[in-house]
Structures are given as C-alpha cells and as structure tokens.
C-alpha positions as CSV (number, residue, x, y, z in Angstrom):
1,M,-7.2,60.8,31.4
2,T,-6.1,62.5,34.6
3,G,-4.4,65.5,33.1
4,N,-2.0,65.8,36.0
5,Y,-0.1,62.4,35.6
6,K,-0.6,61.1,39.2
7,G,0.1,57.6,37.9
8,L,3.4,58.6,36.6
9,R,4.3,60.4,39.7
10,A,3.3,57.3,41.8
11,L,5.4,55.2,39.5
12,S,8.4,57.5,39.9
13,E,8.1,57.3,43.7
14,A,8.0,53.6,43.5
15,L,11.2,53.6,41.5
16,G,13.0,55.6,44.2
17,G,12.1,59.1,42.9
18,D,15.1,59.4,40.6
19,V,13.2,59.0,37.3
20,R,10.7,61.6,36.2
21,G,7.8,61.9,33.6
22,S,7.2,59.6,30.8
23,S,10.8,58.1,31.4
24,A,9.5,56.4,34.6
25,G,7.3,54.2,32.4
26,R,10.2,53.3,30.1
27,V,12.6,52.6,33.0
28,F,10.1,50.5,34.9
29,F,9.4,48.2,31.8
30,E,13.0,48.0,31.2
31,R,13.7,46.9,34.8
32,V,10.8,44.4,34.7
33,G,12.2,42.8,31.6
34,K,15.7,42.4,33.2
35,R,14.5,41.2,36.7
36,P,10.8,40.0,36.5
37,D,10.8,38.3,39.9
38,E,12.2,41.4,41.8
39,Y,9.7,43.7,40.2
40,A,6.6,41.4,40.1
41,R,5.4,42.8,43.5
42,L,6.0,46.3,42.3
43,L,4.0,45.6,39.2
44,E,1.0,44.4,41.3
45,Y,1.3,47.6,43.4
46,V,1.3,49.8,40.3
47,Q,-1.8,48.0,38.8
48,R,-3.6,48.2,42.1
49,E,-2.7,51.8,43.1
50,C,-2.3,53.5,39.8
51,P,-5.4,52.7,37.7
52,Y,-4.7,55.7,35.4
53,L,-1.0,54.8,34.8
54,L,-1.6,53.6,31.3
55,E,-3.5,56.6,30.3
56,D,-1.1,58.9,31.9
57,M,1.9,57.2,30.0
58,R,-0.1,57.5,26.7
59,A,-0.8,61.2,27.3
60,A,2.8,61.8,28.3
61,F,4.2,60.1,25.3
62,A,1.7,61.9,23.0
63,E,2.9,65.3,24.4
64,A,6.5,64.4,23.9
65,A,5.9,63.3,20.3
66,G,4.0,66.7,19.8
67,R,6.9,68.6,21.0
68,E,9.2,66.7,18.8
69,R,7.0,67.4,15.8
70,E,6.9,71.0,16.6
71,L,10.7,71.2,16.9
72,T,11.0,69.4,13.6
73,R,8.6,71.8,11.9
74,N,10.4,74.8,13.4
75,S,13.7,73.6,11.9
76,L,12.2,73.1,8.5
77,H,10.2,76.4,8.3
78,D,10.9,80.1,8.8
79,G,8.9,81.4,11.7
80,L,8.0,84.7,10.2
81,T,7.1,83.9,6.6
82,G,6.1,80.2,6.8
83,L,8.3,79.4,3.9
84,H,11.0,76.9,4.3
85,S,14.1,77.7,6.4
86,R,17.5,78.5,4.9
87,A,18.8,75.1,6.5
88,Y,16.2,73.2,4.7
89,F,16.8,75.0,1.4
90,D,20.5,74.4,1.6
91,S,20.0,70.7,2.1
92,R,17.4,70.4,-0.7
93,L,19.5,72.4,-3.1
94,A,22.4,69.9,-2.7
95,E,20.1,66.9,-3.1
96,E,18.3,68.3,-6.1
97,F,21.5,69.4,-7.9
98,S,23.0,66.0,-7.4
99,Q,19.9,64.4,-8.9
100,A,19.8,66.9,-11.8
101,K,23.4,65.9,-12.6
102,R,22.7,62.3,-12.4
103,T,19.4,62.3,-14.4
104,G,20.2,65.2,-16.9
105,N,17.0,67.0,-15.9
106,P,17.1,70.8,-15.6
107,L,17.2,72.5,-12.3
108,S,16.5,76.3,-11.9
109,L,16.8,78.8,-9.1
110,V,15.3,82.1,-8.7
111,I,16.5,84.6,-6.0
112,F,13.9,87.4,-5.1
113,D,14.6,90.5,-3.2
114,I,12.0,93.0,-1.9
115,D,12.8,96.4,-3.4
116,H,13.5,99.3,-1.0
117,F,12.7,97.2,2.0
118,K,14.8,99.3,4.3
119,E,12.7,102.3,3.4
120,V,9.5,100.4,4.4
121,N,11.1,99.7,7.8
122,D,12.3,103.3,8.3
123,R,8.9,104.8,7.3
124,Y,6.4,102.5,8.8
125,G,8.4,100.5,11.4
126,H,9.7,96.9,11.6
127,R,6.2,95.5,12.4
128,A,5.0,96.8,9.0
129,G,8.2,95.5,7.4
130,D,7.5,92.0,8.9
131,A,3.9,92.3,7.5
132,V,5.1,93.2,4.0
133,L,7.6,90.3,4.1
134,R,4.8,87.9,5.1
135,T,2.4,89.3,2.2
136,V,5.2,88.9,-0.4
137,S,6.1,85.4,0.8
138,G,2.5,84.5,0.7
139,V,2.0,85.6,-2.9
140,I,5.2,83.9,-4.0
141,K,4.1,80.7,-2.5
142,R,0.6,80.8,-3.9
143,V,1.8,81.3,-7.5
144,S,4.3,78.4,-7.4
145,R,3.9,74.7,-8.3
146,R,3.7,71.9,-5.8
147,S,7.2,70.8,-6.8
148,D,8.8,74.2,-6.2
149,I,10.8,74.7,-3.0
150,N,10.2,78.2,-1.6
151,A,12.3,79.5,1.2
152,R,13.5,82.5,3.1
153,Y,17.1,82.8,2.2
154,G,18.0,85.7,4.5
155,G,16.5,89.1,5.5
156,E,14.2,90.3,2.6
157,E,15.7,87.6,0.2
158,L,13.5,84.7,-0.9
159,V,14.4,81.8,-3.1
160,R,12.6,79.4,-5.3
161,L,14.2,76.1,-6.3
162,M,12.5,74.6,-9.3
163,P,13.3,70.9,-10.2
164,R,12.8,69.7,-13.8
165,T,12.4,73.4,-15.0
166,D,14.7,75.1,-17.6
167,L,15.8,78.6,-17.7
168,Q,12.8,79.8,-19.9
169,G,10.3,78.2,-17.6
170,A,11.9,79.6,-14.5
171,E,11.9,83.0,-16.2
172,I,8.2,82.9,-16.8
173,S,7.5,81.7,-13.2
174,A,9.5,84.5,-11.7
175,S,7.9,87.1,-14.0
176,I,4.4,85.9,-12.9
177,A,5.5,86.2,-9.2
178,R,6.9,89.7,-9.8
179,E,3.6,90.9,-11.4
180,K,1.4,89.3,-8.7
181,V,3.5,90.7,-5.9
182,G,3.2,94.2,-7.4
183,N,-0.6,94.0,-7.4
184,A,-0.7,92.9,-3.8
185,S,-1.0,95.2,-0.8
186,T,-0.4,95.1,2.9
187,L,-2.8,96.9,5.3
188,I,-1.4,97.8,8.7
189,D,-2.3,100.4,11.2
190,G,-4.4,102.2,8.6
191,D,-1.6,102.3,6.0
192,T,-1.7,100.5,2.7
193,I,1.7,99.5,1.6
194,Y,2.6,98.2,-1.8
195,A,5.9,96.4,-2.5
196,T,7.8,95.2,-5.6
197,I,10.3,92.6,-6.1
198,S,13.3,92.0,-8.2
199,G,14.6,88.6,-9.2
200,G,17.6,86.8,-10.5
201,V,17.2,83.4,-12.4
202,S,19.9,80.8,-13.3
203,S,19.6,77.3,-14.4
204,Y,21.5,74.0,-14.7
205,P,22.7,72.8,-17.2
206,L,23.9,75.9,-18.8
207,D,26.4,74.9,-21.6
208,D,29.6,74.1,-19.7
209,F,29.4,77.1,-17.2
210,I,27.7,75.7,-14.2
211,S,29.0,72.5,-12.6
212,T,28.2,72.9,-8.8
213,H,25.1,74.2,-6.9
214,D,27.4,77.0,-5.5
215,E,27.8,78.2,-9.1
216,L,24.0,78.0,-9.7
217,V,23.5,80.2,-6.6
218,A,26.3,82.6,-7.6
219,T,25.0,83.1,-11.1
220,A,21.4,83.7,-9.8
221,D,22.7,86.1,-7.3
222,R,24.6,88.1,-10.1
223,A,21.5,88.1,-12.1
224,L,19.6,89.6,-9.1
225,Y,22.3,92.2,-8.9
226,N,21.8,93.2,-12.5
227,A,18.1,93.4,-11.9
228,K,18.4,95.6,-8.8
229,H,20.9,97.9,-10.7
230,G,18.8,97.9,-13.8
231,G,15.9,99.8,-12.1
232,R,14.4,97.2,-9.8
233,N,10.9,95.6,-10.1
234,R,12.2,93.4,-12.9
235,I,13.6,89.9,-13.5
236,S,17.0,89.3,-14.8
237,S,18.5,86.1,-16.0
238,V,21.8,84.4,-16.4
239,G,20.8,84.2,-20.2
240,D,20.9,88.0,-20.3
241,M,24.6,88.0,-19.4
242,R,27.5,87.8,-21.7
243,P,29.1,84.3,-21.9
244,E,32.5,85.7,-20.8
245,T,30.9,87.2,-17.7
246,V,29.3,83.9,-16.6
247,R,32.5,82.0,-17.4
248,E,34.6,84.5,-15.3
249,L,32.1,84.2,-12.4
250,T,32.1,80.5,-12.3
251,R,35.9,80.3,-12.6
252,R,36.2,82.5,-9.5
253,I,33.7,80.2,-7.6
254,R,35.9,77.2,-8.5
255,G,39.0,79.1,-7.3
256,Y,40.7,79.5,-10.7
257,S,42.8,82.6,-11.4
C-alpha cells in the first residue's frame, strides 16, 4: 500500500480533476459501466500507469469505513463516561417499553445522581469532577447485567434500564450499585475523593398507574427526589410512595386536571 494514494490522484486527474479521493474510483467504474467503449482506453491507461490503484482504493475505503464506525460509536456512547448516550437511551427506552407492553414482561428504570457533585467541582476542580464521574460510571457498569442498559442521562445523572426486571429486582440492583460506589475512590493530583449516589427506582407494570415510558421516567425521577431529600446516599422506590401520590403524578404527565 502506498499510503499517499498516488493511484487515486492519478485517476482523479484522468477524470478531469473534478472528483477527489475514494469517490474517484466509484465515479470511474460508474462511467465505465455506462460507456465502456469511451473509457476502455482510460482503463488501459489506469492499469498501466497506476499499479497501486486497487490497493489505494481499498485503503481509502477502509479509512472511510473506519470514520463511519467512529461517528456511529460517538453517537451511541457518552465521550466522558463511556456509558451509552442520552439519545441511545431515549431510543431504547421507547423500544423496550413498547416490547414490555406487548409481551407483559416487566421493565424497570433506575435514575442515579451523584451526591454533592457540585461541591466536588468547587473544591477540587472540574477535572476532578470528571474523574469522579468516570469512576462512578465505571462501578455502575461493572455491577450491572449484560442485558442492562446504562447511560449518562445528563450532568451527574446516570440511568439504568432493566428489561425483564420487576421492581424488587431493580431495587436490589440499585442498592448493590449504591454500596459499591460508596466503597470506591478516585485518586487525582494526590487527593483521594469518595463519592456516594442516590437512586430512584420505578417499574412497569405498576397496577394501573404507569402506561407510558414518560410516566416510568417521571416516577423514577420522583423517587430520586425523595432519596435526595431523605438524606442522600440511599435508594428510594416508587413502591415507597403513597398510591395517591403516584396516581396524581401520572395524571399530570397525561395532562389530566
């Protein structure tokens, strides 16, 4: 392989100089297919003068495919934490909720939030805050199942979508994550930083309260609010709420008065 694509440049010049890079190979073969007689002499020239053309084209196409894979990966994953991105989570949430409704299998959601994260940033700096966020994300991912979908929801909020998992199973999973995070530490610039997380758990089906994925998110978010205001470093569940509180919350999501 030439590495500098001399063959592609020669082919581009033979085509009039108006086509660049790997597109030259594609355009050339398109034109040969449409007017073979006209381009027969050009094909002979290319084969004679550009012995590395095929290798150049393969290399250029491989590079383009690599860039495409990288773009795809970046759209699916959060660059800082390595967890799935918010866009990927939103897409999977809709898919998994639709499947849960269709099959009758349970679907649970946990929303985690790093406690006192602003204080970490204020005291140690944002670089340390990023390091803590990576540590917490790594722990949460390590103590999850292969079928769980872990994502960065926004800021210091992380989510775990758990197909075929009921409320009790999700509560246990969230509690394990909370305990493991509390035992982990982040070492940066000579400082050892410990962090804790709070979590809110909700699940479908939940009697007749939850009927959409928006309601699943809203009830998990309310449970997280209760955990934060209940002292932090704890897990709260929709099962801990009074039924009338859950009913009122889901009614507001549906736009009922």
